C-alpha positions in Angstrom: 40.1 -27.2 1.8 38.6 -29.2 4.4 39.5 -26.5 7.2 37.8 -23.8 4.7 34.7 -25.6 4.2 34.2 -25.8 8.4 34.8 -22.0 8.7 32.0 -21.6 6.4 29.8 -24.2 8.1 30.2 -22.4 11.5 29.7 -19.2 10.1 26.5 -20.1 8.6 25.6 -22.2 11.7 26.5 -18.9 14.0 24.0 -17.1 11.6 21.3 -18.9 11.9 21.4 -19.6 15.6 21.8 -15.6 16.2 19.1 -14.6 13.8 16.0 -13.5 16.1 12.8 -15.3 15.5 10.4 -14.3 12.8 7.0 -13.4 13.4 5.8 -10.7 10.4 6.8 -7.6 8.6 5.9 -3.9 8.5 6.0 -1.9 5.6 6.0 1.6 4.5 4.4 2.3 1.4 3.9 5.6 -1.1 2.6 6.2 -4.7 0.8 8.6 -6.8 -2.9 7.5 -7.3 -5.9 9.1 -9.4 -9.0 7.2 -8.4 -11.3 6.2 -11.4 -14.4 8.4 -10.2 -14.9 9.5 -13.7 -15.9 5.9 -14.7 -18.8 5.9 -12.8 -21.4 4.6 -15.2 -24.1 7.3 -15.8 -21.7 10.1 -15.7 -22.1 12.6 -18.6 -19.1 14.8 -16.9 -15.6 14.0 -15.4 -15.9 15.6 -11.8 -12.6 14.3 -10.4 -10.5 15.7 -13.8 -12.9 18.9 -13.7 -12.1 19.3 -10.1 -8.4 18.0 -9.0 -6.9 17.4 -12.5 -3.9 15.2 -11.0 -2.7 12.7 -9.2 -2.9 12.6 -5.4 -0.3 11.5 -3.1 -0.9 8.0 -1.3 0.8 6.5 1.7 0.5 3.5 3.5 1.2 1.5 6.2 0.8 -2.3 6.5 1.5 -4.8 9.2 1.8 -8.6 8.5 1.8 -11.6 10.5 3.8 -15.0 9.5 1.5 -17.9 9.5 3.7 -20.4 7.7 7.1 -20.6 6.9 8.6 -23.0 4.0 9.1 -22.6 0.5 8.1 -18.9 0.6 6.2 -17.3 3.4 2.4 -17.3 3.8 0.9 -14.5 6.1 -1.9 -12.4 6.8 -2.0 -8.2 6.7 -3.5 -5.6 8.0 -3.0 -2.2 5.9 -4.2 1.7 6.6 -2.7 4.8 5.2 -4.0 8.5 3.6 -4.6 9.7 0.6 -5.2 13.4 -0.3 -5.8 15.9 -3.2 -6.2 19.6 -3.4 -8.6 21.3 -6.6 -10.6 24.0 -7.1 -14.5 23.6 -7.2 -16.2 24.4 -10.5 -19.7 26.1 -11.1 -22.5 23.7 -11.2 -24.0 25.8 -14.4 -20.4 25.5 -16.1 -18.0 22.8 -15.1 -15.0 24.1 -17.1 -15.1 27.4 -15.2 -13.1 27.2 -12.0 -14.1 29.2 -8.6 -11.7 30.1 -5.8 -12.6 27.8 -3.6 -10.3 25.1 -2.8 -11.6 21.8 -2.1 -9.8 18.4 -0.7 -10.7 14.8 -1.4 -9.4 12.5 1.4 -9.5 8.6 1.5 -8.5 6.7 4.3 -7.4 3.4 2.4 -7.9 0.6 4.8 -7.5 -3.3 3.7 -7.0 -6.8 5.0 -5.0 -9.4 3.0 -5.8 -13.0 3.8 -3.8 -14.1 1.0 -0.4 -12.7 1.4 2.3 -15.0 -0.2 5.9 -14.5 -0.8 8.0 -16.7 -3.0 11.0 -16.5 -0.6 13.9 -19.2 -1.2 15.9 -17.6 1.5 18.9 -17.8 -0.9 17.7 -15.1 -3.6 17.7 -11.3 -3.3 15.1 -10.8 -5.3 11.7 -11.9 -4.6 8.4 -11.9 -5.8 5.1 -11.7 -3.8 1.5 -11.7 -4.5 -1.8 -10.2 -2.2 -5.6 -10.5 -2.3 -7.7 -9.1 0.1 -11.0 -6.9 0.8 -11.3 -3.3 1.5 -13.0 -0.7 3.4 -12.3 3.2 2.0 -13.4 6.1 4.4 -13.5 8.9 2.3 -14.6 12.7 2.4 -14.4 15.9 1.1 -13.5 19.3 2.7 -14.2 23.1 2.0 -11.9 26.2 1.7 -12.1 26.5 5.7 -11.8 22.6 6.2 -15.5 21.8 6.9 -16.9 18.8 5.3 -18.7 20.0 2.1 -22.5 19.6 1.6 -24.6 19.4 -1.6 -28.1 19.1 -1.8 -28.5 18.8 2.3 -26.0 16.1 2.2 -22.4 16.1 3.8 -20.0 14.6 1.2 -18.6 11.7 3.6 -18.8 8.0 3.6 -17.3 4.6 2.9 -16.7 2.1 0.4 -16.1 -1.7 0.5 -14.2 -3.7 -2.3 -11.2 -5.3 -3.2 -7.4 -5.2 -4.0 -4.8 -7.4 -5.7 -1.4 -6.8 -5.4 2.1 -7.8 -7.4 5.3 -6.5 -6.5 9.2 -7.8 -6.1 11.2 -7.0 -2.9 15.0 -6.8 -3.0 16.9 -8.1 -0.1 19.3 -5.3 1.0 20.9 -7.9 3.5 22.8 -9.3 0.3 24.5 -5.7 0.0 25.6 -5.7 3.4 25.1 -8.5 5.7 27.3 -7.5 8.3 25.2 -4.5 9.0 22.2 -6.6 8.5 23.4 -8.9 11.1 24.1 -6.2 13.5 20.6 -4.8 12.6 19.0 -8.0 13.8 21.1 -8.2 17.0 20.4 -4.8 18.2 16.6 -4.2 17.1 15.4 -7.6 16.2 15.1 -6.5 12.5 15.9 -9.9 10.5 15.6 -8.7 6.8 15.6 -5.3 5.0 13.7 -4.9 1.5 12.9 -2.1 -0.8 10.1 -2.9 -3.0 8.1 -2.1 -6.3 4.3 -3.4 -6.9 1.5 -3.0 -9.0 -1.9 -2.6 -6.9 -5.2 -2.7 -8.9 -8.4 -1.5 -6.4 -11.8 -2.2 -7.3 -13.9 0.4 -4.3 -17.3 0.5 -5.3 -19.1 -1.6 -2.9 -18.9 -4.9 -5.1 -20.1 -3.0 -8.4 -22.8 -1.0 -6.9 -23.9 2.2 -8.5 -22.2 5.7 -7.0 -18.9 6.9 -6.3 -16.1 4.7 -7.4 -12.4 5.0 -5.5 -10.8 2.2 -6.9 -8.0 2.2 -9.5 -4.6 1.0 -10.6 -0.9 2.5 -9.6 2.6 1.6 -8.4 3.6 1.6 -5.2 6.8 1.8 -3.4 8.6 1.6 -0.5 10.3 -0.3 2.4 9.9 -3.3 4.2 11.0 -4.6 7.5 11.2 -8.5 8.7 11.0 -9.1 12.3 
């Protein structure tokens, strides 16, 4: 029995020694999202539903740096990505009648999360986490030939400030195949791999200023790599 305990202790110590230093995490995120443009106060119509009438695909790339690791991991992270949805324009005198002119709404969802905490006990494969931060989303609308659309002499392009809150769960893939995870770390320097699901709530309207609102709530999924 003592020999068996010594072997397990040796293997555990070997894994700790061989593991490369941890400094942060990268995430590849994707989901489907409907901006809450139609919720803008004072609107009598629903421009998003009339023109696009569907969710758009959004992907994000997030880069995080660890600030502290103990019972859990506290970090700061930076996010960018792309959202795009296509539709058909409508006539100004009849919002129910579609034109043949294609149009596209594009959003670049930039954000920084100074509060990014994962409840990682280093011994359980399911890890809850939360994030809270500020965002700046760049948006523009293009017409059928790819040019920036305009209305009443103004180009359909701009940016909006706001905030985001995220709550999710990561599943540690190392738990499924520890030997492959060990080799992945030795060969590339990736300590841990995760798949995750998260609920993201965004409020992007220049902090409750009147005008275009680009926020909303939706689910994100993806892959995370700790390095």
